[in-house]
RODRENNU-398868 format. One record per residue (C-alpha): residue number from 1; x, y, z. Coordinates in steps of 0.001 Angstrom, whole numbers, padded with zeros to 6 digits. Layout:
<r><k>NUM</k><u>X</u><v>Y</v><w>Z</w></r>
...
REM end
This chain:
<r><k>1</k><u>-001448</u><v>016540</v><w>-003193</w></r>
<r><k>2</k><u>-000907</u><v>015354</v><w>-006408</w></r>
<r><k>3</k><u>-000850</u><v>011473</v><w>-005514</w></r>
<r><k>4</k><u>-004187</u><v>011755</v><w>-003817</w></r>
<r><k>5</k><u>-005730</u><v>013606</v><w>-006649</w></r>
<r><k>6</k><u>-004324</u><v>010756</v><w>-008920</w></r>
<r><k>7</k><u>-005463</u><v>008060</v><w>-006554</w></r>
<r><k>8</k><u>-008993</u><v>009595</v><w>-006337</w></r>
<r><k>9</k><u>-009448</u><v>009757</v><w>-010226</w></r>
<r><k>10</k><u>-008255</u><v>006505</v><w>-010547</w></r>
<r><k>11</k><u>-010600</u><v>005341</v><w>-007950</w></r>
<r><k>12</k><u>-013335</u><v>006944</v><w>-009684</w></r>
<r><k>13</k><u>-012411</u><v>005479</v><w>-013116</w></r>
<r><k>14</k><u>-012411</u><v>001934</v><w>-011349</w></r>
<r><k>15</k><u>-015736</u><v>002456</v><w>-009501</w></r>
<r><k>16</k><u>-017272</u><v>003705</v><w>-012871</w></r>
<r><k>17</k><u>-015724</u><v>000314</v><w>-014907</w></r>
<r><k>18</k><u>-016857</u><v>-001622</v><w>-011788</w></r>
<r><k>19</k><u>-020691</u><v>-000301</v><w>-012531</w></r>
<r><k>20</k><u>-020417</u><v>-001003</v><w>-016226</w></r>
<r><k>21</k><u>-019211</u><v>-004547</v><w>-015715</w></r>
<r><k>22</k><u>-021610</u><v>-005128</v><w>-013395</w></r>
<r><k>23</k><u>-024306</u><v>-004069</v><w>-015319</w></r>
<r><k>24</k><u>-023174</u><v>-006015</v><w>-018058</w></r>
<r><k>25</k><u>-023414</u><v>-009200</v><w>-015932</w></r>
<r><k>26</k><u>-026697</u><v>-008242</v><w>-014875</w></r>
<r><k>27</k><u>-027635</u><v>-008171</v><w>-018520</w></r>
<r><k>28</k><u>-026388</u><v>-011776</v><w>-019006</w></r>
<r><k>29</k><u>-028085</u><v>-012897</v><w>-015993</w></r>
<r><k>30</k><u>-031565</u><v>-011498</v><w>-017154</w></r>
<r><k>31</k><u>-031216</u><v>-013228</v><w>-020561</w></r>
<r><k>32</k><u>-032362</u><v>-016374</v><w>-018716</w></r>
<r><k>33</k><u>-030369</u><v>-019143</v><w>-020343</w></r>
<r><k>34</k><u>-028197</u><v>-021533</v><w>-018547</w></r>
<r><k>35</k><u>-024889</u><v>-020187</v><w>-020483</w></r>
<r><k>36</k><u>-025941</u><v>-016677</v><w>-020272</w></r>
<r><k>37</k><u>-026684</u><v>-016706</v><w>-016251</w></r>
<r><k>38</k><u>-023368</u><v>-018719</v><w>-015684</w></r>
<r><k>39</k><u>-021464</u><v>-016000</v><w>-017708</w></r>
<r><k>40</k><u>-023303</u><v>-013117</v><w>-015740</w></r>
<r><k>41</k><u>-022390</u><v>-014855</v><w>-012521</w></r>
<r><k>42</k><u>-018646</u><v>-014894</v><w>-013508</w></r>
<r><k>43</k><u>-018724</u><v>-011399</v><w>-014976</w></r>
<r><k>44</k><u>-020167</u><v>-010081</v><w>-011633</w></r>
<r><k>45</k><u>-017232</u><v>-011884</v><w>-009785</w></r>
<r><k>46</k><u>-014887</u><v>-009260</v><w>-011352</w></r>
<r><k>47</k><u>-016073</u><v>-006127</v><w>-009997</w></r>
<r><k>48</k><u>-016528</u><v>-008011</v><w>-006535</w></r>
<r><k>49</k><u>-013025</u><v>-008771</v><w>-006321</w></r>
<r><k>50</k><u>-012090</u><v>-005149</v><w>-007785</w></r>
<r><k>51</k><u>-014116</u><v>-003488</v><w>-005066</w></r>
<r><k>52</k><u>-012802</u><v>-005629</v><w>-002595</w></r>
<r><k>53</k><u>-009226</u><v>-004869</v><w>-003427</w></r>
<r><k>54</k><u>-009845</u><v>-000988</v><w>-004008</w></r>
<r><k>55</k><u>-011534</u><v>-001031</v><w>-000452</w></r>
<r><k>56</k><u>-008527</u><v>-002902</v><w>000964</w></r>
<r><k>57</k><u>-006009</u><v>-000587</v><w>-000835</w></r>
<r><k>58</k><u>-007708</u><v>002705</v><w>000040</w></r>
<r><k>59</k><u>-007753</u><v>001879</v><w>003819</w></r>
<r><k>60</k><u>-004141</u><v>000814</v><w>003802</w></r>
<r><k>61</k><u>-003377</u><v>004222</v><w>002061</w></r>
<r><k>62</k><u>-005308</u><v>006030</v><w>004727</w></r>
<r><k>63</k><u>-003826</u><v>004241</v><w>007882</w></r>
<r><k>64</k><u>-000240</u><v>004904</v><w>006441</w></r>
<r><k>65</k><u>-001279</u><v>008727</v><w>005979</w></r>
<r><k>66</k><u>-002342</u><v>008728</v><w>009366</w></r>
<r><k>67</k><u>000997</u><v>007365</v><w>010663</w></r>
<r><k>68</k><u>002911</u><v>009574</v><w>008597</w></r>
<r><k>69</k><u>000980</u><v>012746</v><w>009737</w></r>
<r><k>70</k><u>001562</u><v>011622</v><w>013442</w></r>
<r><k>71</k><u>005312</u><v>011024</v><w>012830</w></r>
<r><k>72</k><u>005425</u><v>014245</v><w>011294</w></r>
<r><k>73</k><u>003936</u><v>015969</v><w>014292</w></r>
<r><k>74</k><u>006470</u><v>013973</v><w>016301</w></r>
<r><k>75</k><u>009491</u><v>015516</v><w>014143</w></r>
<r><k>76</k><u>010464</u><v>011791</v><w>013278</w></r>
<r><k>77</k><u>009568</u><v>011516</v><w>009627</w></r>
<r><k>78</k><u>012839</u><v>010297</v><w>007831</w></r>
<r><k>79</k><u>014648</u><v>012910</v><w>006290</w></r>
<r><k>80</k><u>015399</u><v>012665</v><w>002656</w></r>
<r><k>81</k><u>019401</u><v>012327</v><w>002922</w></r>
<r><k>82</k><u>019584</u><v>010261</v><w>-000486</w></r>
<r><k>83</k><u>021835</u><v>011023</v><w>-003443</w></r>
<r><k>84</k><u>020130</u><v>011279</v><w>-006914</w></r>
<r><k>85</k><u>021564</u><v>010849</v><w>-010161</w></r>
<r><k>86</k><u>021123</u><v>014086</v><w>-012485</w></r>
<r><k>87</k><u>018082</u><v>012770</v><w>-013496</w></r>
<r><k>88</k><u>016772</u><v>012830</v><w>-010472</w></r>
<r><k>89</k><u>016226</u><v>009316</v><w>-009588</w></r>
<r><k>90</k><u>017829</u><v>007881</v><w>-006333</w></r>
<r><k>91</k><u>021233</u><v>006456</v><w>-006148</w></r>
<r><k>92</k><u>020972</u><v>002720</v><w>-005399</w></r>
<r><k>93</k><u>024330</u><v>002831</v><w>-003154</w></r>
<r><k>94</k><u>022915</u><v>005669</v><w>-001485</w></r>
<r><k>95</k><u>019258</u><v>003942</v><w>-000809</w></r>
<r><k>96</k><u>021164</u><v>000648</v><w>000317</w></r>
<r><k>97</k><u>023197</u><v>002908</v><w>002809</w></r>
<r><k>98</k><u>020164</u><v>004215</v><w>004611</w></r>
<r><k>99</k><u>018239</u><v>000870</v><w>004412</w></r>
<r><k>100</k><u>020842</u><v>-000432</v><w>006399</w></r>
<r><k>101</k><u>020869</u><v>001971</v><w>009101</w></r>
<r><k>102</k><u>016865</u><v>002052</v><w>008817</w></r>
<r><k>103</k><u>017145</u><v>-002375</v><w>009227</w></r>
<r><k>104</k><u>019568</u><v>-001752</v><w>012277</w></r>
<r><k>105</k><u>017135</u><v>000793</v><w>014149</w></r>
<r><k>106</k><u>013951</u><v>-001588</v><w>013601</w></r>
<r><k>107</k><u>016248</u><v>-004627</v><w>014835</w></r>
<r><k>108</k><u>017078</u><v>-002523</v><w>017904</w></r>
<r><k>109</k><u>013283</u><v>-001776</v><w>018416</w></r>
<r><k>110</k><u>011421</u><v>-004300</v><w>017089</w></r>
<r><k>111</k><u>007846</u><v>-003170</v><w>018753</w></r>
<r><k>112</k><u>008387</u><v>000277</v><w>017601</w></r>
<r><k>113</k><u>005918</u><v>001192</v><w>014657</w></r>
<r><k>114</k><u>008040</u><v>004351</v><w>013977</w></r>
<r><k>115</k><u>011040</u><v>002112</v><w>013136</w></r>
<r><k>116</k><u>008899</u><v>000189</v><w>010901</w></r>
<r><k>117</k><u>007480</u><v>003022</v><w>009385</w></r>
<r><k>118</k><u>010868</u><v>004539</v><w>008414</w></r>
<r><k>119</k><u>012052</u><v>000933</v><w>007250</w></r>
<r><k>120</k><u>008868</u><v>000883</v><w>004716</w></r>
<r><k>121</k><u>010255</u><v>004365</v><w>003538</w></r>
<r><k>122</k><u>013673</u><v>002971</v><w>002867</w></r>
<r><k>123</k><u>012472</u><v>-000167</v><w>001115</w></r>
<r><k>124</k><u>010365</u><v>001941</v><w>-000827</w></r>
<r><k>125</k><u>013351</u><v>004227</v><w>-001938</w></r>
<r><k>126</k><u>015391</u><v>000700</v><w>-002657</w></r>
<r><k>127</k><u>012804</u><v>000284</v><w>-005141</w></r>
<r><k>128</k><u>011496</u><v>-003263</v><w>-003285</w></r>
<r><k>129</k><u>007606</u><v>-002502</v><w>-003037</w></r>
<r><k>130</k><u>006412</u><v>-005658</v><w>-001624</w></r>
<r><k>131</k><u>008545</u><v>-005708</v><w>001593</w></r>
<r><k>132</k><u>007922</u><v>-001717</v><w>001729</w></r>
<r><k>133</k><u>004211</u><v>-002574</v><w>001859</w></r>
<r><k>134</k><u>004832</u><v>-005402</v><w>004413</w></r>
<r><k>135</k><u>006846</u><v>-003155</v><w>006623</w></r>
<r><k>136</k><u>004443</u><v>-000356</v><w>006641</w></r>
<r><k>137</k><u>001703</u><v>-002941</v><w>007306</w></r>
<r><k>138</k><u>003659</u><v>-003942</v><w>010231</w></r>
<r><k>139</k><u>003741</u><v>-000575</v><w>011443</w></r>
<r><k>140</k><u>-000026</u><v>000079</v><w>011185</w></r>
<r><k>141</k><u>-000405</u><v>-003426</v><w>013223</w></r>
<r><k>142</k><u>001890</u><v>-002242</v><w>015756</w></r>
<r><k>143</k><u>000491</u><v>001353</v><w>016201</w></r>
<r><k>144</k><u>-003223</u><v>-000300</v><w>016279</w></r>
<r><k>145</k><u>-001797</u><v>-002883</v><w>019063</w></r>
<r><k>146</k><u>-002494</u><v>-005905</v><w>016883</w></r>
<r><k>147</k><u>001145</u><v>-007198</v><w>016434</w></r>
<r><k>148</k><u>003720</u><v>-007834</v><w>018995</w></r>
<r><k>149</k><u>007284</u><v>-008946</v><w>016958</w></r>
<r><k>150</k><u>009739</u><v>-009681</v><w>019292</w></r>
<r><k>151</k><u>011551</u><v>-011430</v><w>016482</w></r>
<r><k>152</k><u>014574</u><v>-010444</v><w>014250</w></r>
<r><k>153</k><u>014032</u><v>-008147</v><w>011219</w></r>
<r><k>154</k><u>013621</u><v>-010375</v><w>008214</w></r>
<r><k>155</k><u>015079</u><v>-008755</v><w>004510</w></r>
REM end
């Protein structure tokens, strides 16, 4: 719940920022000189890119949460079996061991979105965010029927 609230507040702040930047771009364009029109158009590109990025990220998070809810209903969410340091951080060796098992599971069933979901969680626990995101994207695509693997799992 805390993560959802943080995401919502961050998204709201970004939307306010996009509106402010966009209004400045419009004001520059309204000045009417060649230089201010050029700067105004350049400034308007930033909120467009930001809104696109925010939209894509929100869609990704929403789809990943749907998969998590479906997996939870099936009783298939990965169990947190990781050892932690006294400070609460995940022990690296423990994360690596779980990751190795998840990778093998995914190699055995490369067309199963559930395996890719659990692999994404293992990547995340091992602090490999780019690969965690790619594995989750694969899980989403498989669940939606947009992807057929058949190939080996890549690190």
